[in-house]
C-alpha positions as CSV (number, residue, x, y, z in Angstrom):
1,M,-0.6,-75.2,-21.0
2,T,-2.4,-74.7,-17.6
3,S,-5.8,-73.4,-17.0
4,D,-7.4,-70.9,-14.4
5,P,-8.1,-71.8,-11.5
6,P,-11.8,-71.5,-10.2
7,L,-12.8,-68.4,-8.5
8,D,-15.7,-67.9,-6.8
9,A,-19.0,-65.8,-8.5
10,P,-18.6,-62.0,-8.2
11,V,-20.9,-60.3,-5.6
12,P,-21.2,-56.7,-7.5
13,D,-22.4,-53.7,-5.1
14,W,-22.0,-55.4,-2.3
15,T,-22.9,-53.7,0.9
16,P,-23.2,-55.2,4.4
17,P,-26.7,-55.1,6.2
18,P,-27.5,-53.4,9.4
19,H,-27.5,-55.2,12.7
20,P,-30.4,-56.2,13.5
21,S,-32.7,-53.5,15.9
22,R,-34.7,-53.9,19.1
23,T,-38.0,-53.5,17.1
24,V,-41.6,-55.2,17.0
25,I,-42.0,-58.0,14.4
26,E,-45.6,-58.4,13.5
27,G,-47.1,-61.4,11.9
28,R,-50.5,-62.5,11.8
29,W,-50.6,-65.2,14.7
30,C,-47.4,-64.3,16.3
31,R,-45.6,-61.0,17.2
32,I,-41.7,-60.8,17.8
33,E,-40.8,-58.2,20.5
34,P,-37.7,-57.3,21.9
35,L,-37.2,-59.5,25.1
36,D,-38.1,-57.1,28.3
37,P,-38.0,-59.2,31.7
38,A,-40.9,-56.9,33.3
39,R,-42.9,-57.5,30.7
40,H,-42.2,-61.0,29.5
41,G,-40.4,-62.9,32.5
42,E,-42.8,-64.0,34.6
43,E,-45.1,-65.3,31.6
44,L,-42.3,-67.3,29.9
45,F,-41.4,-68.8,33.0
46,T,-45.3,-70.0,33.9
47,A,-45.4,-71.0,30.1
48,N,-42.2,-72.9,30.8
49,D,-44.2,-74.8,33.3
50,G,-41.3,-77.4,34.5
51,S,-40.6,-78.6,31.3
52,I,-37.1,-79.7,32.3
53,R,-36.4,-81.6,29.0
54,M,-36.7,-78.5,27.2
55,W,-33.3,-77.5,28.4
56,D,-31.5,-80.3,27.6
57,Y,-29.7,-79.3,24.3
58,M,-29.4,-75.5,25.3
59,A,-26.5,-73.6,26.8
60,N,-29.0,-72.1,29.6
61,G,-31.1,-73.1,32.1
62,P,-33.2,-75.0,33.9
63,Y,-34.4,-72.7,36.1
64,P,-35.8,-73.6,39.1
65,D,-38.1,-70.8,40.5
66,L,-39.1,-67.1,39.1
67,A,-36.2,-65.5,40.5
68,S,-33.5,-66.9,38.7
69,Y,-35.2,-66.6,35.1
70,L,-35.4,-63.2,35.8
71,D,-31.8,-63.2,36.2
72,W,-31.3,-64.7,33.2
73,A,-33.4,-62.8,31.2
74,K,-32.1,-59.2,33.1
75,G,-28.6,-60.1,31.1
76,A,-30.3,-61.8,28.0
77,A,-32.1,-58.2,27.2
78,T,-28.9,-56.4,27.5
79,S,-27.1,-58.0,24.9
80,E,-26.5,-57.6,21.5
81,D,-25.2,-60.7,20.3
82,P,-26.8,-62.9,21.0
83,L,-30.2,-60.4,20.4
84,F,-33.1,-62.2,22.3
85,Y,-37.0,-61.6,21.5
86,A,-39.9,-63.0,23.2
87,A,-42.3,-64.8,20.6
88,V,-45.7,-63.3,22.2
89,D,-49.4,-65.5,20.5
90,K,-51.6,-63.1,19.9
91,A,-54.7,-65.1,20.4
92,D,-54.2,-64.5,24.5
93,G,-50.8,-61.3,24.0
94,R,-49.1,-63.9,26.4
95,A,-45.0,-64.8,25.7
96,K,-44.5,-68.4,25.2
97,G,-41.2,-68.5,23.8
98,V,-37.8,-66.8,23.3
99,V,-35.7,-66.9,20.4
100,S,-32.5,-64.6,19.3
101,Y,-30.3,-63.7,16.4
102,L,-26.6,-64.9,17.5
103,R,-23.0,-64.6,15.4
104,I,-24.4,-61.6,14.0
105,T,-21.7,-60.7,11.1
106,P,-22.9,-57.9,8.7
107,A,-19.5,-57.6,6.7
108,T,-20.1,-60.7,5.5
109,G,-24.2,-60.7,5.6
110,V,-24.5,-64.3,7.9
111,I,-26.8,-64.5,11.0
112,E,-27.6,-67.0,12.6
113,V,-31.2,-67.5,14.8
114,G,-30.9,-70.0,18.0
115,N,-31.7,-69.7,21.4
116,I,-34.9,-71.1,20.7
117,A,-36.8,-72.0,23.6
118,Y,-40.3,-72.7,22.9
119,S,-42.9,-73.7,26.1
120,P,-45.0,-76.6,25.4
121,Q,-47.6,-73.9,24.6
122,L,-46.2,-72.4,21.3
123,Q,-44.5,-76.0,20.1
124,R,-46.4,-77.5,17.6
125,T,-48.4,-74.2,16.9
126,R,-49.0,-71.6,13.9
127,A,-47.9,-68.8,16.1
128,G,-44.6,-71.2,16.7
129,T,-44.4,-71.6,13.4
130,E,-44.7,-67.8,12.3
131,A,-42.0,-66.8,14.4
132,M,-39.8,-68.6,13.1
133,F,-40.8,-67.5,9.5
134,L,-41.2,-63.5,11.3
135,M,-37.4,-64.1,12.2
136,M,-36.0,-65.1,8.7
137,R,-38.2,-62.5,6.6
138,N,-36.6,-59.9,8.9
139,A,-33.0,-61.3,8.2
140,F,-33.6,-61.4,4.7
141,E,-35.3,-58.0,4.2
142,L,-32.2,-56.4,6.1
143,G,-30.0,-57.6,3.4
144,Y,-28.4,-60.7,5.0
145,R,-27.4,-63.3,2.8
146,R,-27.0,-65.8,4.4
147,Y,-29.2,-67.6,7.5
148,E,-27.8,-70.1,9.5
149,W,-29.5,-73.0,12.1
150,K,-27.3,-75.1,14.3
151,C,-27.9,-77.6,17.0
152,N,-26.5,-80.5,18.5
153,A,-26.4,-83.1,16.3
154,Y,-27.9,-85.6,18.7
155,N,-31.1,-83.1,19.1
156,A,-33.4,-85.2,16.5
157,P,-36.6,-82.6,17.1
158,S,-34.4,-79.3,16.3
159,R,-32.8,-81.1,13.3
160,R,-36.1,-81.9,11.8
161,L,-37.6,-78.3,12.6
162,A,-34.7,-77.1,10.3
163,M,-35.6,-78.7,7.7
164,R,-39.2,-78.2,7.9
165,L,-38.4,-74.6,8.1
166,G,-36.8,-75.2,4.8
167,L,-33.2,-75.1,6.0
168,S,-30.7,-77.0,4.4
169,Y,-27.9,-79.7,6.2
170,E,-24.9,-78.8,5.5
171,G,-22.8,-81.1,8.0
172,V,-21.8,-81.7,11.5
173,F,-18.9,-80.1,13.2
174,R,-17.2,-82.6,15.5
175,Q,-16.2,-81.8,19.2
176,H,-17.4,-78.4,18.2
177,M,-18.1,-77.1,21.4
178,V,-18.0,-78.1,25.5
179,V,-21.8,-77.1,26.5
180,K,-23.0,-77.9,30.4
181,G,-19.5,-80.0,30.8
182,R,-20.4,-82.5,27.7
183,N,-18.9,-82.5,24.2
184,R,-21.4,-81.0,21.6
185,D,-21.0,-81.9,18.2
186,T,-23.0,-79.6,16.4
187,A,-25.1,-80.1,12.7
188,W,-25.7,-77.3,10.9
189,Y,-28.3,-75.6,8.5
190,A,-28.5,-72.8,6.5
191,A,-30.9,-71.0,3.4
192,V,-29.6,-68.5,1.5
193,D,-31.0,-65.0,-0.1
194,A,-31.4,-66.9,-3.6
195,E,-33.6,-69.3,-2.3
196,W,-35.6,-67.1,0.0
197,P,-38.4,-66.0,-2.6
198,K,-39.7,-69.4,-3.0
199,L,-39.4,-70.1,0.9
200,R,-41.6,-67.4,1.4
201,A,-44.2,-68.1,-0.7
202,A,-43.8,-71.5,0.9
203,F,-44.6,-69.9,4.3
204,E,-47.0,-67.6,3.6
205,T,-49.2,-70.5,1.8
206,W,-49.2,-72.9,4.9
207,L,-49.7,-69.8,6.9
208,D,-53.2,-68.9,4.8
209,P,-55.7,-68.8,6.8
210,E,-57.6,-71.0,4.2
211,N,-54.5,-73.9,4.3
212,F,-56.4,-74.7,7.8
213,D,-59.9,-76.6,7.9
214,A,-62.3,-75.3,10.8
215,E,-60.7,-77.2,13.5
216,G,-57.7,-75.9,12.7
217,R,-56.3,-78.9,11.2
218,Q,-53.3,-78.3,8.3
219,R,-54.8,-79.1,4.3
220,R,-50.9,-78.8,3.0
221,S,-47.5,-79.5,5.4
222,L,-45.2,-76.9,5.7
223,S,-42.5,-79.6,5.1
224,A,-44.6,-80.7,1.5
225,L,-44.2,-77.1,1.0
226,T,-40.3,-76.6,1.5
227,R,-39.0,-80.2,0.7
228,P,-38.7,-79.3,-2.8
229,L,-36.8,-76.2,-2.1
230,L,-34.1,-78.3,0.1
231,V,-30.4,-78.0,-1.4
232,A,-28.1,-81.1,-0.9
233,T,-24.7,-79.7,-0.3
234,G,-21.2,-81.1,0.0
């Protein structure tokens, strides 16, 4: 007597979500705006302030001058996938980082966040963390089932950040790409829609002004809030 093979769980009434649009996403500390070279280009280039190391693990950059950065931004602004945005710090209204959705696959409900280029002014700030929350929230509210993060396996800061944001480690794809003439092994992280309600609560707890003292120091770390939500896979 043979037993039936295991089957995956059904997904009743599955409806593919829409492609993300070029709309503004408002937060308390940060605003996500569709990338506009005329509006954001010079601010972003200035904010990067010659930070050559930020481009080490990225497919684009570095840019020696404003003209070359604007050339990249003009092409990026017309792309549908990746779909680029500027992260604007609401404290001074200036664009200080770039984020994007990519590998956007509505048919299966999968979307990736990537091409994250944070200037030193946005790194380790509430606005920078909230930008990641806004991108994740928007994706799940649109109806995506799976939210991915991929990075060079050697990029230790990116790997730590993925887990701080509550994205679970799923393994390494060896020899996944050739980037700037070098092999890239790619580390994969993701969150799925069933995990989103608890992740959202963790972000909202961390972003609450009451979580920071008068000097802006956090009372509870985001890692402490998201670590219990990480899922062991494989």
